[in-house]
N, C-alpha and C positions, 0 to 999 in steps of 0.2 A: 662283893669282892671281885677284883679284876687283876689278872696277872699276865704279862706278856713274857713268853719264853723264847729266846733266840736259839734256834737250832740250825746251825750252819746257814743255808740259804733260805730258810723259811721260818715263819712265825706261826705259833699255835697259841691261841688264847684258850687256856686250859682252866676249867673250873671243876673242882671236885668237891663233892659234899658227902660226908660220911654220916651214917645213922647208926645208932646203937642197937644192940640186940633187943628184940621184944621179949618180954617175959613169957609171952604166949607162943614164941617160936615162929612168928611170921617172918616172911622174907624181908631182907634188908631193902630199904627204899632210899634212893638218891633223888634229891630235888635241886632245882636251880630257879632262882627268881631273876627274870631278865632285867627288870627295871633296876634292881640293886646292882646287877653286874654292869649296867650301863651299855647294854648291847643293842638296844632297840631305840631308834629315833622315832618317837611316837607322836610327833606334833604334825598331824596332817599327812595324808598320803599313805602309801603302803610300804612298810619296811620288811626286810627279809633277813633271815639268818639260817645258815647251814649248821645242822646239829648232828653230832655222833653220840650214840649211847654205847659204851664199851662194857661188855660183860667181863669184868676183870677176874671173876672166880671160876669162869668156865661153866657155870650152871645154866646158862641161857637167860634170855630176857623174857620175863613173864608178861610184862605189859608196859605200855607207855601212855601217859595221859597228859593233856594240856588243859590248863584253866587260865582264864583271862578276866580281868576286871575292865569292863568297857565304860569309859566315861561318857562318851557320846556315841550314839549309834548302837547297833546290835550285831551279833554274830561272833563266832569263834575263829581262832586261827584256822587257816587252810594249810594243809601240808601235802607235799608230794608223797607218793606211795613209799611206805617204809620198806627199805631193803636191808637184808642182813647178810653180811659176807660170811666167808667160811670160818672167820675167826670169831663170829658171834657179834660183830659190830653192826649196829643199826644206823643207817644213814637216812636222813630226811631233811626237807627244807620247809621251814615255817614262814608263811606270809602273814604279816601283822596288819590288820585293818587300821583305819584312822583312829587316832586319839586313844590308843591303848595305854593304860597307865601301869598295869602290873600283869605280868605273865609268869606262870609257874609251870615248869615241866617236871613231871615225876616219872621215874623209871623203876620198875619193879623187877628184881632178879628172881629167877625161878627157884633157886635153891633155898630151902628153909633152914638149913643148918650152917649155911655159909657165914663165916665171920668176915668176909671181904665184900664190901659193898660195890654196887655198880658205879661206873664213872660216866658222867655226862660232860662232853666236851663241845664247845662252840668253835667250829673250824671254818676256814674258807676253802671251798672246793677248788682243786687244781684244774685249770683249763686243759683241754685236749688239743693236740695239733694234728690236723689232717695232712700229714706229710710223711712220705716214705723216705728212708735213707738211701735214695737212689742216686748214684753219681750222674753228673750232668756237666755240660760245658757252657751252660747259660749262667752268666754271672749276675743276672737279675732274676729274682724269684718272688712269686706271690705266694704267701703262706696264709692259711686260714685254719680255723678250728672252732670248737664249741666251748660253751661256758654255761654255768648255772645263772639263773636270773638274779641272784643276790650279788653277783660280781659286777662292780661298776667300772673297773679299769683292768685292762690286760697290759702288762709291761713286757716289752720285747728288747732283748739285747743280743748283740752278735760280737764275737771276738775279732771280726775282721771287716765287716761291711762298711762301705763308705757312707751310705745313707739308708735310713730306715724311715719310711713315711709314717704319718700319724695313724694309729690303729683306728679302724672303722668297725662299726657294729651294725651289720645289715638287719639283724633281729636281736631280741634280748637274750638269745641263747647262742649267738655266733659272733665271730670276730674275723677280721682279715687285715693283712698288712703287706706292703711291698718292700723288699730289701734289695738295694742296688749296690753293685761294686764288690761282689764276693770275690775272693782270691782263689788262686789255684791251691788245691789241697783241701784240708778240712776246715769247715766254717761251723763253729758251734753256736747254735741258736738256743737261748734260754728264755723261758716264758714263765711268768707267775701272774697272780691275780690279786686284786684288792676289792673287798666287799664294801657295801654301803656304810658300814660302821668303821671303815679304815683298817680292817684286819687284813693281813697279807697271807697268801698261800705259800706253800713250798714251791720250788722251781722244778720245772721239767726241761729236759734238753733234747735237741735233735741235732744231727750232724748233716750238713750239706757238703758233699765232696765235689769240688769243681775240678774237672779233668781238662787237660790240654788235648782234648780228644780230636780225632780226625774223622771219626765215623760213628755211626750208631746203628743198632738193629731197630728197624722201624717198629716191629711188632712188640718189642719189650721196652722201647725208649732208652735202653741201656747204652751208655757212651763208652767208647774204647779209644785208647791212645795209639793202637796199631791195628792194621787190618788183620793180622794173624790172630790177635786176641778176639776180634769179632767173628772170624771164621770158626775159631775153636768153640765159641759160645753159641753159634747159630744152630737153629733147628730147622726141620723140614719146612720149606716154603717161606723162610725168612728172607727179608730184603735188607741188605746192608747198604746204608746211605753213606757215601763218602763226601766229605765237605770239600769245597774248592781249594786248590792248592797243589803244590808239587810234593808228593809223598814218597819219601825215599828212606833208606837206612834199614836197620834190622827190624823185622816185623812187618815191613812194607815191601820187601822184595823177596824173591824166592819163596813165595807163598805156597803152602801145602794145603791143597783143597781137601776138605773133610769128605768122608763117605756118607754124605747126606743129600737127599734128593731136593732139587728145586731151590737151591740157594741162589739169590741174585746179588752180585756185587755191582754197584751202580753209583753214578753221580747223584748227589742229592737233588731233589726236584727243583730247588732254587739255584742250582749251580750253573745253569746256562748250558753251553755246549761242552763237548768232550775236551776242548782245548783248555778248559778251566779245571779239569780234574785229571791230574797226571800222576801215573805210577812210574817212577823212574828207578830202574834197576841199576843204574849207575855203571853199567858195563861189568858188574861183578858177578851176576848170575842172571838167570831168566826171571821173568815176572811171576809166572804161575806154573806149578806142577800139579797135574790131576791124574790119578791112577785108578779111578773107580768107574764102574759102569753105571753112571748116574746122569741125570739131566741137570745142567747148570747154565747160568746166564751171566754175561758181561754186558753192561749197558752204559752208554754215554761216558766212556773212559778213554784215556790215552795211555797205551802201554809202550814205553820207550826205553831204549838203551839196555834191553836185555841181551845177555851174551853168555853162551856156553862155548865149549871147545869147538873150534872151526876146523879141526883136523879129524881124521878118521880114527879117533880113539877117545875113550872116556865118555863123559857126559857131553854129548855133542849134538843133540837134536832139540829143535824148538827154542829159538832165541827168546821169544816172548812167552810162548805157551807150549808146553810139552804134555801131550796126552799119552799116558803110559798104559793104555788098555785098548785092545782091539776087539770091540764089542759094539753091536748095533744098538745096545741099550745106552751107550755113551752118546749123549747129545749136548754139544756146546752151541749156545745161541749167542751171537755177538751182534749187538744193535748200536748204531750211531756212534761207533768208536773209531779210534785211530791206532794202528800198529805201525810204529815208525822207528827206524834206527836200530833195529835188532839184528843179531848175527848168530849163526850156528853152522855146523857142518851140514846138517840135514834140516831144511825148513827154517829159513832165516827168521820168519815171523812165527809160524805155527808148524809143529809136527803133528800130523793127524792121528797117529796111533795105529796105523795099518789100513787095511782095505775094508774095514767094517765100521769103525767108529765114525760118527757123523758130526758135521759142523755146518751150521747155518750162519752166514754172515750177511747182514742187511744194513744198507745205508751207511757203509763204513768206508774207511780209507786205509789202504795198505801200501806203504811207500818207504823207499830208502832202506830196505832190508837186504841183507846179503847172506849167501850160503854157497857151499859147493854145489848142492843139489836142491833146487827149489828156493829161489831167493825169497819168495813170499810163503808158499805152501808146499809141503811134501806129504803125500799120501792122504788117506782119509776119504770119506764119502761126503763131498762138500757141495753145498748149494749157496751161490753168491748172488744177491739181488741188489740192484741199484747201488753198486759200489765201484770204487776207483782203485786200480792197481797201477802204480806209477813208480818208475826209477828203482825197481828192484833188480838185484844183480846176483848172478850165479855163474858157475862154470857151465852147468847144464840146467836148462829150465829157469830162465831169469824170473819168470812169474810162478810157474807151476811145474812140479816134477812128479810125474806119475799121479796116482790117485784117481778118484772118480770125481770130476769137476763139472758142475753145471752152473753156467753164468747167464743171468737174465738182466738186461738193461745195464750192463757193465761197460766201463771204459778202461781199456787195457792199453797203456801208452808208455813208451820210453823205457821199457824193461829190456835188460841186456843179458846175454849169455856170452861168455868169452869163448865157449866152444860151440854150443848148439842149443837151439830152442829159446829164442829171445823171450817169447811169451810162454810156450808149452813145449815140454819135452815128454813125448809119449803120453801115457795116461789115457783114460777114457773121458773125453771132453765133449761137452754139449754147449753151444752158444746160441742164445735167443736174443735178437735185437741188441747186439753188442757192437762197439766200435773199437777196432784195434789199429794202432798207428805208431810209427816210430819205434817198433820193437826190432832189435837187432840180435843176431844177424838175420833172423827170419821170425815169422810169427810162430810156425809150428814145425817141429822136427819129428820125423818118424823113420826109424831105421830098423823096424821089426815087421815081419810078415804077420805077426799075431795081431789080433784085434783086442778090444777091451783095454785094460790098463797097459797092455803092451804097445798100444798106439791106435787110437780111434778118435775121429773128430766128426761131429755133426754141427752144422751151422745153418740157422734160419734167420732171414731178415737182418743179416749182419754185414758190416762194412769192414773189409780188410784193406788197409792202406799200407803202402810200401811192400817190401819183399815178403812173400808168403811162405814158401816151403823150403825145407831142408831135409836131407837124408836121401833115401832111395825112392825114386819116383814111382816105381812099381808097387811100393807098399802103401801108396796113397789110395789104393782101392778100398780102404776102410774109411775113407773120407767122403762124407755125404754133405753136399752144399746145395741149398735151395733158396731162391729169392734173395740172393746176396750179391755183393759186388766187390770187385778187386781193382786196385790200381796197378797191381802186378799183372802184366799181360802174358807172362810165361808161367803157366800152371801145369802141374803133372797131368798127363793125359789119362791116367788111371782113375782120377777122381770121379766120383759119381755126382753129377751136377744137374740142376734143373732150374729153368726160369732165372738164369743169371741176368743181372742188370749191367749193361755195358756203357762205357763212356765216362766212368767215374774217375776223377782225379782229385788230388789234394786241394785243388782250387774250388771244389764243391763245398768245402768247409768254410765257415765264416772267417776264421783266421787260423790256418794250420800252424804257422810259425809260432803263434802265441798260445797254442794249445786250446783254441776255442773250436771245438768239434761239433758245434751246432751246424745245421745244414742251411745253406743259402736257399732262397726261394727257387732259384734256377737249378738246384742240384737234381741229378737224375735219380737220386735216392729218395726224393720226396714222393709219397704216395706210390711207392714201388714194391712194397712188401706184401706178405700174405697174411691176411687176417686169420685165416684158418690155422696157419702155422703158429701164430701168436697165441691164439685161444687154446690151442692144444698143448702148448709147452710153457706158458708164462707163469704158471703157478699162482694164479689169481692176482698178479701184479697189475695195477690199473694206471700207474703213472710212469713217466720216463725218468731218466736219471736226475733231471732238474726238478722233478715233482710236477711237471705239467701233464695234462691229459694225454694218455698214451695213444689212442687212436683219434686223430683230429682230421676232419674233412673226409670221413668215411673209410679211407684206406690207410693202413699203417705205413709209416716211413721206415726206411732201413736205419740201423744204427741205434745208439743209446739215447738219441735225442729226437723227439717228435717236433717237427716244425709247427709252430702255432701261428696260423695265418690270422694275423690281427687286423680286423676290419674296423675296430673302434678308434675313432680319432682321439687324440689327447685333448685334455681340457684347454679351452682357449686361454692363453696366457694373460696376465694382468700387469698393469703398471703400478709401481709404488706411488707415483704422483700422476694423476690423470692428465692434468694440464699444467704446463710450466711457463712462467714468465721470467725471463732472464736478460741480462745485458752481456752475456758471454757467448761468443760465437762457437765455443767448444764446450760441450757438456757431456756428463755421463747420465744415462737413464737406466733404470733397473726395474725389475718386477718379479712376478711369481710365475711358476710353471708347475705342471704336474710331473710326478717322478718318472712317468713313462715318456716324457718329451726328450727327444734326442737332439733336435735342431730348432733354434729360434731364428726366424727370418724377419728382417726389418727393412722397410723402405721409407725414405724421407722425400717429401715433395721438392725440397730445395737444397738439402745438405750436399756438400761436395764429397765428403768422405764418411762412410759408415764402417767402423772398424769391426773386427771379428768379435762375435758375441762370446762372452765367457760365462761360466756357470759356477759361481762360488759354492753353491750347495746343490743337492739333488732337486730342490724345489725353488731355485732362484736363478735369475739371469742378469747380465749387465753388459752394456755396450757404450762405446765412446763415439759421439757424433761430432764432426768438425765441419766448419764452413756454413753455419746457419746464416740466413739472410734476414734483414730487417723485416719485421712483420710476422705473420703466422706461418710456421713450418709444420706441416702435417706428417705424422709418423704412423705407419701401419705395421702391424705385427701379427704373425701367426706362428703356430708350432707344428712340428712333424715328429712322429714317433719312429721307432726303428723299422716299422713296416711301411713307412712313407705315408701313413695316414695323416691328413692335414686337419688342423683345428679351424675354427672360425677365425675371422679377421677382426681385430680391434684397433681403434685409432686413438691417437692423442694429439694434442697441439702444443707446439713450443713457440711462444710469442717472444721473438727477439726484439728488445727495445734498447737501442743504443743512442737514442735521441734525448738530449737533456730537456727537462721541462722548462717552461717559461713562466716567470713570476713578475707581476707588476704590483708595486706598492702604491696603493691608492691613498692611504692615510697612515701616518702623518705625511702631508705634502711638503714640498720644498718651501723653505723660508716661512715656516708656520710655527705655531706655538703649541706645546703640549703641557698638560698639567698632570696632577697626581693620577687620575684615571685616564690612561692613554688608550684611545680607541684605535685599533689596528684593522685596516681593511686591505685585502690584497686579492688579486686575480691569478688563478692557476690555469695552465693549459691542460693539465691532466691530474689524476688522483695521485696524492702523495701519501707516503706511509707514515705511521706514528714516529715521532722523534726526528722527522726529516725537515721541518720548517724551522729555520734559524733566523732570529732577528737580532741585529747588533746595533748598539749605540756607541759611536766613537766621537769623543769631544774634539771640536775644532776651534772653539772660542768660548767667550764668556767666563763663568766661574771655573776655577781649577778643579779637575777631577782626576785624582791620582790613580783611581781604579779603572779608568777607561782603558780599553773598550768593555762594554757589558754585552754579553751574549745570552740569549734565552732560547730554549728549544721547546717547541710545542709537542706535547705528548698525545695529540689527537690526530686522527686521520682526516685529511681534508680532500674535498671533492674538486673536480674541475669547475671553474667559474669563480664567483666572488665568495670569499670566506672572511669572517670577522672574529675578533675576540677583543677583550679588554684586558689591559695589564693593570691590576690593582691588587696585588698581594694574592692573586689566585694561584692555586697549586695545580697549574696545568702544564708545567714544564718538566721534562723528564730526562735530562742528560747528566744529572748529577751536579750541575752548577746552577741550579734553579735560583733565579733572582726575581725581584719585582721592581716596579718603577721607583720604589723608595731608594733603590741603589743609585739612581741618577742624582746629579748635583743641581740644586736650584740655581737657576741663572746660567747653567751651562748650555752651550750651543753645540749640537751634535749632528753628525751625518748618520742617518738611519739606513741600514743596509739589510736586505732580506735575500736569503737563498733557500732553495728547497731541493729535496731529492725525491725521485719517484719511487715506485714500488720495487724497482730492481736496482736502485742505487745510483742512477744517473743524476748528476747535480747541476742545477741551473747556474747561469751567469748571475752574479748578485745584482740586484736593482738597488740604487742608492738615491735617497732624497736628502739633499743637503740643507743646512741652516735651520734645523729644527731646535727651537729654544725651549728648554724644559723650565717652566715657570710655575711654581706652586705657592708664590707669595701673593697676598691680597694687595690690591692697589690702595692708595690713600683715599680717604673719604672726601666727599664734597663738603664745603664749609658754608655756614650762615645761610641756611635755607630760609627764604621769606615768601610767605603766601599772602596775597592781597585779593580780597573779594571785590567784585564789581556788581552793580545792579544787574539783576537777571541771573543767569546760570553760568557765570564765568569767574574763574579764579586765575590770577597771574602768579607764576612761581618764578623765583630767581635764586641762584646760589653761586657760591664761589667755586671755581674750577678745582678738580683734584690736582694735587701736586705731582702725581705719577705721570710718567711720560708715555705710558702704553695704554691710554684710555681708549677702549673700543666704543663704549656707549654709557649713557646714564639711564638708569631704570627708575621711573617715578612710580611711587606707591601711594595709595590713598585709602583712608579708612574713616569710619564714623565713630570709632572708639580710639581713645588716645593710646591704648595698649595694644590694639590689633590693627596694624596698618599693612595689609597683605595684598591688596588688590593692585596688580600691576596695570596702571591705566595708560602707560605709554613709555617709549624710549626716545632718546634724543642725543645728538652729539653736541648740542649747544648747552649753555648754562642758564637757560630759561625755558619755560613751558607754559602754554595756555590751556587751562582745563575748562572745556565748554560743557562738561557733562555733570556739573554740580547739581545736587538737589538742594534748593535754597532752604528748605525747612529743616535741614540737618546740619550738624557740625561737621566740618570737613578738615581732616588732619592729613598732613603730607610728610613724606621723607624720601630721600634720594639715595640710591646705591650705585657705586661706580663699578663697571665691569671692564677688565683688561683684555688684551688680545688673546690670552690663553683661556679666558672664560672664568678666571678667578674673580670673586666679588669682594668689594670693600665692606667694612662695617657701615651701617646706615648713618646717614647725616642726622643732624638735629631734626626734631619733629616740630612742625609749625601748623597753625590753624589759620584759615582765611576769614574767620569771623562769621557772625550771623546777626542780622539787624531786624528790628521790628519798627514799624512806622505807625504813628498815631496821628490822625487828622481831626481837627475841630474847625467848624466854621459856623457863622451866624449872619443874618441879614439885618439891615437897619429897620426892617419892619417887624423884628422880633422872632426871626427864625427863617429857615430856608424852605421856601415853598417849592413844590414840584413845578409850579408855573411862576418863575420869578417875575416880580413886578418891575417894570422899567422904572428907572430912577432910583432903585434901591442899591445899597452898597453891601457886598458880601465880604466878611472878614474871615481870612483863613489862618489857621495855626497848625503847623506840621512839626511833629517831634520825631527825631531819629535816635534810636537806642541800640548800641552794639552789645549784644548778649553773648558773643563768642569769645574765643581765646586769642584772636589775632586782629589786626587792624582792618578797617573797611575804608576804601577810597573810591571817590567818584559816585557818591550816593546820589541817586536821583529818583524822582517820582513824577509821573504825569497825573495831574489832578483833573479829574473829569468834572466839568461844570454842568449845572442843570441845562437841559435843552432849551434853546431860545432861537428865535430868528433874528434877534438883534446882534449887532456887532459887539464883540467882547473886547473890552479894553482893560489893560492892566493899569492900575493906579496905585498910588502909595509907593512905599519903598520896603525892600526886604531887610531883614536883620543882617547884621554884619557877617554872620556865619553862613549866609546863603545868598544866592543871587538868582535872578530870573534868567534861566537859560534860554527859553523860547517863549514866544507869544503866539497863540493860535487864534485864528479868527473862526467864525462860525463856518461850518462846512458848506453851508449854502452859498457862501460868498466865494467858494473855490480855493480858499487858502488853507494849507495844512502842512504838517511836519513831513517832509519828504522821506525821512528815515523810517516812518511808520508804514505799515502795509495798507492802511485805510485812513480816511480822514478822521481826525480826532478833534473833538471840541474841548478846549480847555487850555491849560498852561502846563509847562514842564519845569519843575524845580530841580536843581542839582546843587549838591554840596561838594565842592572840589577839595575841601580840606579832608585830611585823614581822620577818621573817627576810630580811636583806639578801643581796645576791649574795655567794656564797662562804662564808656563815655556816652553822654546824651546831649543832643543839640536840637534847637527849635528854630524854625523859619516861619515868618509871618508875612502875609500880603493881603491886599484888598482888591476887590473887583466891583466896578460900577456897572450896573446893567442899565442900558438905555432903552 
């Protein structure tokens, strides 16, 4: 039996089996048969099911047993450890081995009188989420959890997320998923599971709260939407990370600092500098109020536009920060921050809380703050290191009013008091390696005979530019100056001074007008300080205001900046293009340089004008060069840094080519013929670039060509000298108008023009060959070829002339097979030919091909054979045979038969008949047959008579048949000879 019950968001497959009371009073037993319930997939592999046994009568579970019928294999179910919860429910997981056919679970209740049986339920375990309901501002979250091994699928839904990735299962008991695009506010995550049998668990939910937070407490990872919320939640030693942005409004201004030690309010580590994390009090109130004797830190922040009352009433102290406790246990540390645009009656930026509370300000900027007393700071025990105080304004003490102030490596410039003390009004002040300039009406005002905060100044290794003193000169006896310099030559005589450096003027600065107060190499302040004074008072500072090494070249400099004598040359600059070929007399060249390069110097061997070098970026340069000359122009370049160190020299060449190339078209020549494959040959005076060789065919006569002219452009690079190519449908043209010679019109007469451009674009004067006839038609064939054989190895050929008017030659072909006549034995311009190379014992077949001026060939003429004869001779004497020694007085009777075994006629058949040797005169007697005649008569060689056409004396007679002997014909000649 199987029944699915839907309960809201979950499903439970519930199987209950009831047993009747035993008459013996045994405990009730519940059983379930898995195979009947259809809960186990038992065909191979391992199946799993999560089981709960519920003690419904509250008497406890006495025992649980499992039995299984194993069809194949052996072994019983394995189960997880059985656990029982506080309600008496037993939970365990059964793993079924392969091929289980029947499984029965029995659960025994403990009670022996109970009439309520136990319940066995088959359920799917709910997966767990490893996630805390902690607010965050990260809209993308990775969520993971655990599951039991019987769970095959974990389902995830969210009421708001844009995307949920596929669930992954790193192990069989874990799952993980990524959710992207969560929205501000609550995001409800729902998770349930499905087991291998398809049963679903109930759902569990978690909430992810997305905050529009501006900060978080690092130690707890808790996000907050206001700074005050974070401060209220902070504990000792907590770091509050503020995200980049301008943070204003309620909860972000007028912050009340808690009475907790060592809280740090700081820009987040990835925020960059303080200009990216701004606390803007909007001119409504101050930024921070702190009234406890605690240690606290501000780091990498900008505090701006704080303002309280600027009159002598009400809340009127500390425009940005007010410290309301006068205790040495109060220590504010400000690092790498900016205090700007704040206003108050006392302490435009900071009110220090009295003469005991402490402030350390390091690597920070205090500027553009205003107050009646102390434009920047008022009161406090203050140590300022490597910081800038600029453009602060007050009635008295434009920079500092009273207080105990120690400045190390600080720059105090352009602070102003409308009454007295542009930089300092009274106070106990100590300056170590500081630079003070442009402070009006004077740097220091002292109108009190008292020392300490009533008016005292110590200065070591310090530069005072512009007016120095104000007040009563006799009171400056509390002013101690050592190893320092003044541009003000009128100083109070009562000052206690030692080892002053004279001759300093504002021209000793790199750029006084533009507020660059670094020292020139020639300044009297260089190497003029006291190392002893620095080491005794520097507070372990090792760098100057710009972060450079504080003591360079053994002796410390005066002022906030240490001159760094740079002896390292910059990196040799480079060229973007090392060697340039151009046809432009004016060009731009550019290259690379190191960031410490201040000047690039160029020289050109020939150029008329080299313009000023420009620097598009910190690592690049560019210059315009005009007036280059034909040929090679050599450019040299080097670099100099600010210290006048010079790099090595590097050179490049600029090849100016303004001379056009020269091209000569060698083929097709003037008044020539071209056929389908046009052979092009031309000579170049220099290398030409791809796509720069243009060949044009312009019709001037012959067949009409409506598409003339035809231009083709070679896509190859050609060298100086002779170049060739063929035009026959080749894809070697690349200007978008690719053509082949097929585009020309047969019978058209064209002017062929060629022009070329060199590598820099100079174009040649075209070369033109006129009267080129494009001829792709075959000439007419020769007619009626006749071949006649002659005795010996000679055949005479004759044919009718081709009817074409542009015959260049006739090609004669011979073969010994009627079907294969391929041996070109000779050429002639006549209509006849004598073949003296015949092999008499073979059949000889001939044909003639006509060739026109363009090289086109005609179809072959008719085929003809010159014949092939055999000759049979018979002779006898009157004495009954021919003796090797003829007997005088006998008569020799000859019979000669000529047979034509070939395919053509034979003409002029002849034979020389050798007679037996004799010393007697040979006479011809008798008469020949009508078909033959006696051509010559020979006498015996001894008599000195012979045929002069022969190479040696021959004894005998020569017969010749002048009639033509056609193929297959046979003729016989007879004659008689009397031997005397």
